[in-house]
LUMLO-735309 format. One record per residue (C-alpha): residue number from 1; x, y, z. Coordinates in steps of 0.5 Angstrom, whole numbers, always signed. Example, Ala and Ser with C-alpha at 12.3 -4.5 7.8 and 13.67 -1.06 7.14 Angstrom:
# residues 2
k c1 c2 c3
1 +25 -9 +16
2 +27 -2 +14
//
This chain:
# residues 502
k c1 c2 c3
1 -410 +137 +113
2 -403 +138 +117
3 -398 +133 +117
4 -399 +129 +124
5 -407 +128 +121
6 -404 +124 +115
7 -399 +120 +119
8 -404 +118 +123
9 -409 +117 +118
10 -404 +112 +114
11 -405 +108 +121
12 -398 +110 +124
13 -398 +111 +131
14 -395 +116 +136
15 -391 +110 +139
16 -388 +108 +132
17 -387 +115 +130
18 -383 +117 +137
19 -379 +110 +139
20 -372 +112 +136
21 -367 +116 +133
22 -367 +116 +126
23 -370 +122 +124
24 -375 +122 +118
25 -377 +129 +115
26 -381 +131 +109
27 -378 +135 +103
28 -383 +139 +103
29 -382 +144 +108
30 -376 +140 +111
31 -379 +139 +118
32 -378 +132 +121
33 -384 +127 +121
34 -381 +122 +126
35 -376 +119 +130
36 -375 +112 +128
37 -372 +106 +131
38 -367 +103 +127
39 -366 +95 +127
40 -358 +93 +129
41 -354 +88 +126
42 -358 +82 +131
43 -364 +85 +129
44 -364 +83 +122
45 -361 +77 +123
46 -367 +75 +128
47 -372 +78 +122
48 -369 +73 +117
49 -370 +67 +122
50 -377 +69 +123
51 -377 +69 +115
52 -374 +62 +115
53 -379 +59 +120
54 -386 +62 +116
55 -383 +59 +110
56 -383 +52 +112
57 -391 +53 +113
58 -392 +58 +107
59 -389 +54 +102
60 -394 +48 +104
61 -400 +52 +102
62 -403 +51 +96
63 -402 +57 +91
64 -409 +59 +90
65 -410 +59 +97
66 -403 +64 +98
67 -406 +68 +92
68 -412 +69 +97
69 -408 +73 +101
70 -406 +77 +96
71 -413 +79 +94
72 -415 +81 +100
73 -409 +85 +100
74 -411 +89 +94
75 -418 +89 +98
76 -414 +93 +103
77 -410 +97 +99
78 -416 +101 +95
79 -420 +102 +102
80 -413 +105 +104
81 -411 +108 +97
82 -412 +116 +99
83 -408 +116 +105
84 -403 +111 +103
85 -401 +116 +97
86 -402 +123 +101
87 -397 +120 +105
88 -392 +117 +99
89 -393 +125 +97
90 -391 +128 +104
91 -385 +122 +105
92 -382 +123 +98
93 -386 +130 +94
94 -389 +127 +88
95 -394 +130 +87
96 -401 +127 +90
97 -403 +125 +83
98 -397 +121 +83
99 -398 +119 +90
100 -405 +115 +88
101 -401 +113 +82
102 -396 +109 +85
103 -401 +106 +90
104 -405 +103 +84
105 -400 +100 +81
106 -399 +97 +88
107 -407 +94 +87
108 -405 +92 +79
109 -400 +88 +81
110 -404 +85 +86
111 -410 +83 +81
112 -405 +81 +77
113 -400 +76 +82
114 -408 +73 +84
115 -409 +71 +77
116 -402 +68 +77
117 -402 +64 +83
118 -407 +59 +79
119 -402 +59 +73
120 -394 +57 +76
121 -394 +52 +71
122 -389 +49 +68
123 -387 +44 +61
124 -389 +36 +59
125 -382 +35 +55
126 -383 +29 +50
127 -378 +23 +53
128 -372 +20 +48
129 -374 +14 +53
130 -380 +9 +51
131 -384 +9 +58
132 -382 +16 +61
133 -385 +22 +61
134 -381 +29 +63
135 -384 +35 +66
136 -382 +41 +69
137 -384 +44 +76
138 -383 +51 +80
139 -382 +51 +88
140 -382 +57 +92
141 -374 +59 +94
142 -374 +61 +101
143 -374 +69 +104
144 -374 +74 +99
145 -371 +81 +101
146 -374 +87 +97
147 -369 +94 +98
148 -373 +100 +96
149 -371 +107 +94
150 -373 +114 +96
151 -377 +116 +90
152 -382 +110 +89
153 -383 +109 +97
154 -388 +103 +96
155 -390 +100 +88
156 -383 +97 +87
157 -385 +92 +94
158 -391 +91 +92
159 -388 +89 +85
160 -383 +84 +88
161 -388 +83 +94
162 -395 +79 +91
163 -391 +76 +86
164 -386 +73 +92
165 -392 +71 +97
166 -396 +68 +91
167 -390 +63 +89
168 -389 +61 +97
169 -384 +67 +100
170 -384 +71 +106
171 -381 +78 +104
172 -377 +82 +108
173 -377 +90 +107
174 -371 +94 +108
175 -374 +102 +105
176 -369 +107 +104
177 -368 +111 +110
178 -370 +118 +107
179 -377 +114 +106
180 -379 +109 +111
181 -386 +111 +114
182 -389 +109 +107
183 -387 +102 +109
184 -390 +102 +116
185 -396 +104 +114
186 -396 +98 +108
187 -394 +93 +113
188 -401 +95 +118
189 -405 +95 +111
190 -401 +88 +110
191 -403 +86 +118
192 -410 +88 +116
193 -410 +83 +111
194 -407 +77 +114
195 -413 +78 +120
196 -418 +78 +114
197 -414 +71 +112
198 -415 +69 +118
199 -409 +62 +117
200 -403 +65 +115
201 -396 +64 +119
202 -393 +70 +123
203 -388 +74 +120
204 -389 +73 +112
205 -387 +81 +111
206 -382 +85 +116
207 -380 +92 +115
208 -373 +93 +117
209 -371 +100 +119
210 -364 +102 +118
211 -358 +104 +113
212 -353 +101 +110
213 -352 +96 +116
214 -358 +93 +116
215 -358 +92 +108
216 -351 +88 +109
217 -354 +83 +113
218 -360 +81 +108
219 -354 +82 +102
220 -349 +78 +105
221 -354 +73 +109
222 -354 +65 +106
223 -361 +64 +109
224 -364 +70 +104
225 -363 +66 +98
226 -366 +73 +93
227 -366 +79 +94
228 -369 +84 +89
229 -366 +92 +90
230 -368 +98 +87
231 -363 +104 +87
232 -357 +107 +83
233 -352 +104 +78
234 -347 +104 +85
235 -351 +101 +90
236 -352 +95 +84
237 -345 +95 +84
238 -343 +94 +91
239 -348 +88 +92
240 -348 +85 +86
241 -342 +81 +88
242 -344 +79 +95
243 -349 +76 +93
244 -346 +72 +87
245 -340 +70 +92
246 -346 +66 +95
247 -349 +64 +89
248 -355 +68 +91
249 -360 +71 +86
250 -362 +78 +85
251 -366 +82 +81
252 -363 +89 +80
253 -366 +94 +78
254 -361 +100 +78
255 -360 +107 +74
256 -362 +110 +67
257 -361 +115 +63
258 -366 +114 +58
259 -368 +118 +52
260 -373 +121 +47
261 -372 +120 +38
262 -377 +125 +36
263 -377 +124 +29
264 -380 +129 +22
265 -386 +126 +22
266 -388 +126 +29
267 -394 +128 +32
268 -391 +135 +36
269 -397 +136 +41
270 -396 +129 +43
271 -389 +129 +43
272 -390 +136 +47
273 -394 +133 +53
274 -391 +126 +53
275 -383 +130 +54
276 -386 +135 +59
277 -388 +130 +64
278 -383 +124 +63
279 -377 +129 +64
280 -381 +133 +71
281 -385 +128 +74
282 -383 +127 +80
283 -378 +133 +79
284 -373 +128 +75
285 -372 +123 +80
286 -375 +117 +77
287 -370 +112 +74
288 -375 +111 +67
289 -374 +119 +67
290 -373 +123 +61
291 -366 +126 +60
292 -364 +126 +53
293 -369 +128 +48
294 -366 +127 +41
295 -370 +132 +35
296 -370 +132 +28
297 -366 +139 +25
298 -372 +139 +21
299 -377 +141 +27
300 -372 +143 +33
301 -374 +150 +31
302 -381 +149 +31
303 -381 +144 +38
304 -376 +147 +43
305 -379 +154 +44
306 -386 +151 +45
307 -382 +147 +50
308 -379 +153 +54
309 -386 +155 +54
310 -388 +149 +56
311 -383 +149 +62
312 -384 +156 +64
313 -391 +156 +65
314 -390 +149 +70
315 -392 +150 +77
316 -387 +148 +82
317 -389 +148 +89
318 -393 +144 +95
319 -394 +138 +92
320 -400 +136 +96
321 -403 +142 +93
322 -408 +139 +87
323 -406 +145 +82
324 -398 +144 +83
325 -395 +139 +77
326 -387 +139 +81
327 -385 +138 +88
328 -378 +138 +91
329 -372 +134 +90
330 -371 +130 +96
331 -366 +134 +99
332 -361 +138 +99
333 -355 +132 +96
334 -360 +133 +90
335 -360 +140 +90
336 -352 +140 +90
337 -352 +135 +84
338 -356 +138 +80
339 -353 +145 +80
340 -346 +142 +79
341 -349 +138 +73
342 -351 +144 +71
343 -344 +147 +71
344 -341 +142 +68
345 -346 +143 +62
346 -344 +149 +61
347 -337 +149 +61
348 -337 +143 +56
349 -342 +148 +51
350 -349 +148 +54
351 -354 +153 +53
352 -359 +153 +59
353 -366 +155 +60
354 -368 +154 +68
355 -365 +150 +74
356 -365 +155 +79
357 -367 +154 +86
358 -374 +156 +88
359 -376 +159 +95
360 -383 +157 +97
361 -386 +160 +102
362 -384 +158 +110
363 -380 +153 +105
364 -373 +155 +106
365 -370 +148 +109
366 -374 +144 +102
367 -370 +144 +95
368 -376 +147 +90
369 -372 +148 +82
370 -375 +150 +77
371 -373 +145 +71
372 -368 +146 +66
373 -367 +145 +59
374 -360 +145 +57
375 -359 +145 +49
376 -352 +142 +48
377 -347 +142 +41
378 -346 +134 +42
379 -347 +128 +46
380 -341 +131 +52
381 -339 +126 +59
382 -344 +130 +64
383 -349 +128 +58
384 -347 +121 +58
385 -348 +122 +67
386 -355 +120 +70
387 -356 +126 +75
388 -363 +125 +79
389 -366 +131 +78
390 -371 +135 +72
391 -365 +136 +68
392 -367 +135 +60
393 -361 +135 +55
394 -363 +136 +48
395 -359 +135 +41
396 -360 +135 +34
397 -360 +130 +30
398 -360 +128 +22
399 -362 +121 +21
400 -365 +116 +25
401 -359 +112 +26
402 -354 +117 +29
403 -360 +118 +34
404 -361 +111 +36
405 -353 +110 +36
406 -353 +117 +41
407 -358 +114 +45
408 -355 +108 +46
409 -349 +111 +48
410 -349 +110 +55
411 -348 +105 +60
412 -355 +104 +63
413 -361 +100 +58
414 -367 +102 +62
415 -372 +106 +58
416 -373 +109 +52
417 -378 +112 +46
418 -379 +114 +39
419 -384 +119 +37
420 -386 +119 +29
421 -392 +116 +25
422 -386 +112 +19
423 -387 +105 +21
424 -381 +104 +18
425 -378 +109 +23
426 -383 +106 +29
427 -381 +97 +27
428 -374 +100 +26
429 -373 +103 +32
430 -376 +96 +36
431 -371 +92 +31
432 -365 +88 +34
433 -361 +93 +30
434 -365 +100 +35
435 -366 +101 +42
436 -361 +97 +46
437 -366 +99 +52
438 -371 +93 +56
439 -376 +98 +55
440 -378 +101 +48
441 -384 +106 +46
442 -387 +108 +41
443 -391 +115 +41
444 -391 +114 +48
445 -385 +117 +53
446 -380 +113 +57
447 -383 +114 +64
448 -389 +110 +67
449 -390 +103 +65
450 -396 +98 +66
451 -395 +92 +71
452 -398 +88 +66
453 -390 +87 +62
454 -384 +85 +66
455 -381 +91 +68
456 -373 +92 +68
457 -367 +94 +63
458 -360 +92 +60
459 -353 +94 +62
460 -352 +98 +68
461 -359 +98 +69
462 -358 +91 +72
463 -362 +86 +67
464 -367 +84 +73
465 -374 +84 +71
466 -381 +85 +76
467 -388 +85 +74
468 -391 +82 +68
469 -389 +77 +63
470 -386 +71 +67
471 -382 +75 +72
472 -386 +70 +77
473 -380 +65 +76
474 -374 +70 +79
475 -378 +68 +86
476 -379 +60 +84
477 -373 +56 +84
478 -374 +50 +77
479 -374 +43 +78
480 -374 +38 +72
481 -377 +31 +73
482 -376 +25 +69
483 -381 +19 +71
484 -380 +12 +69
485 -388 +9 +68
486 -384 +2 +65
487 -381 -5 +67
488 -375 -3 +64
489 -369 +1 +65
490 -366 +5 +59
491 -361 +9 +60
492 -361 +16 +56
493 -357 +18 +50
494 -357 +10 +49
495 -351 +8 +53
496 -351 +0 +55
497 -349 -1 +62
498 -351 -9 +63
499 -349 -12 +70
500 -349 -18 +73
501 -356 -21 +76
502 -355 -21 +84
//
């Protein structure tokens, strides 16, 4: 199938693909896929105003009815799974199986959100005053802006949008300028669901195409009370204060410098498989990618040769091909960053296996690399820096407290894992004395998460949570209600305040 067939199969028309000046290229071979029209500041302001108007109607629709729209969206996504998954692969370079998996996440969060639409519940609270009751209510907040990154061009939008919509909020979506086509295709699918629904206000979903200027308008607009942004820690540091300055709410999903500990009792066969997928999936361009591996000294010499052999046998190439496990880096900037990190690691005492640039047939403009294993003598400065590429730093450790301290010795706190069959070790790892990350796994890798659990991390990862658990509260405002059903007016805390009868 050629690229034009993939684009048209995902519902994108030539009119959209040739409308403007923003060049969109595939990392598979560097060829241009589209030239999109860019939204300037006045365009974004108009979209915000349209979302605010839609909110006035959507907030009045009962939540279970709002859930029906998301149910229909899930059905449409099921029908479009292969086409959209193929477009994700074309646009960001992850292998087709991962593209399909990303669309499946969209379907799964729709299912979760449909059930949630009947469970947006608060609390009943005992009042200290006789003849009084108290309760907690949750209400829609207003337009929700979702800013997504190139590496997961659709799933994080769905994590936010499915919840925001059932909570009563319209959505403004600014995709990465490196991967906007999947967003436009998703909007086509969403509009089909709206047509099936039949009664939704206009502008429940709008896609903002552009670079920093467009994002800045969303971030600084007081008419957008919620900003959910996925990206680098540097991006979060730039926009977080701006949102806070206007008392907006931010949900930040930022960097991750994730680690795995392989203990003496680990099932090494399982650990090996988990390490490879977590470290090289999406060519190491996941926020949950495995970047640091701490192996107990007693098993280091058994595991490392097997790991190096598995890396040497990895098929790297066109991610649309079924037998490929590692696709390209997104662009030359990513390639340069990887090569600079490997150079620095070598200067800091690292022994490197792999890491070379690979040249596929007719793909001189693409950035394919051999995933790298870097054996390090100590936890040096380069290891503490997140490099968005398939570089796995490997270190020996002697005791679990040492390994946990090393794992936690980075600014980010997203995902972590331990491989061990010793229940004392695993429970200690999950305790307050263990991993300081928002995600801590046992006998699975740090990469990949189910939508049933809240997703997010601590420290420089931003602290936001998306998807399952009670993440829906991030898209609503809390209200405490006190109801007096008596004929008296007692005050709280026993305060006496008496006035003369009129």
